[in-house]
N, C-alpha and C positions, 0 to 999 in steps of 0.2 A: 912982358916977355922981351927977352933980348933979341938980337938979330936972328933972322930966319936963314937957314942954309938950304940951298937946293941940292937934292940928291937924285942923280939920274939913275933910272932903272930901265931894263929892257923887258918889254912885255908886261905881264901882270906880276904883282908882288903882294904878298900877304903881310899883315902888320908885324908879326913876329920876325919875318925875314927882313923887313924894312928896318926894324930896330937894330938888327945886326949890321946891315949895310951902312946905316948912318953912324955906327960906332957907339950907339947908346948902350948896348950890352955886348958881351963877348960870346954868348952861347944861347941856345934855345931855352935852356933851363933858367938862365937869368931873365930872358924875355918873358917867360911864363910868370916868374916872381914879380917883375915890375908891372906886368899887366894885371895880375891878381890883386896887387896893392891899390889899384885904382889911380895910379900916377900918370897914366897915359891918356891924352885927349886927342881925338881926331876931329878936326873941324869944330873945335870948341866943346865937344861932348866926350865925357869919360867913356872909354871903350876897353873892355877886358878880353875881347876875342882875338886870340893869337892868329886865327885863320881869316880874319876880316880882309876882304879884298880891297886894296887901295887903288884909287884912280888918279889920273893926271891932275895935278893941282891940289890934291888933298894936303892938309896941314896937320902934321903930327907934333904934339907938344909933350915934353917931359921936363918937369922941374924948372919951368920958366924958359926953356930953350925950344926953338921950333925948327922943324925940317919940312920942306915942301917936296912933294913927289913930282918928279919930272919924268914922264914915260917917253922913252925913245922908241921909234918904230911902232 
């Protein structure tokens, strides 16, 4: 995996929303497709649930690139 980028979020965030915030996808439809393909890992395990609740420190990986969830407040 290449470098991990930190992505700050406020409050709670779901996996589909996080993929958009991190710039991995441009829309909810794209998020659905990427998740359905099995290309998304959360903390090292494939996850296909767009509504999965993410927590501070979770690591999301797609295509060898990683993003860490940083929850503010």
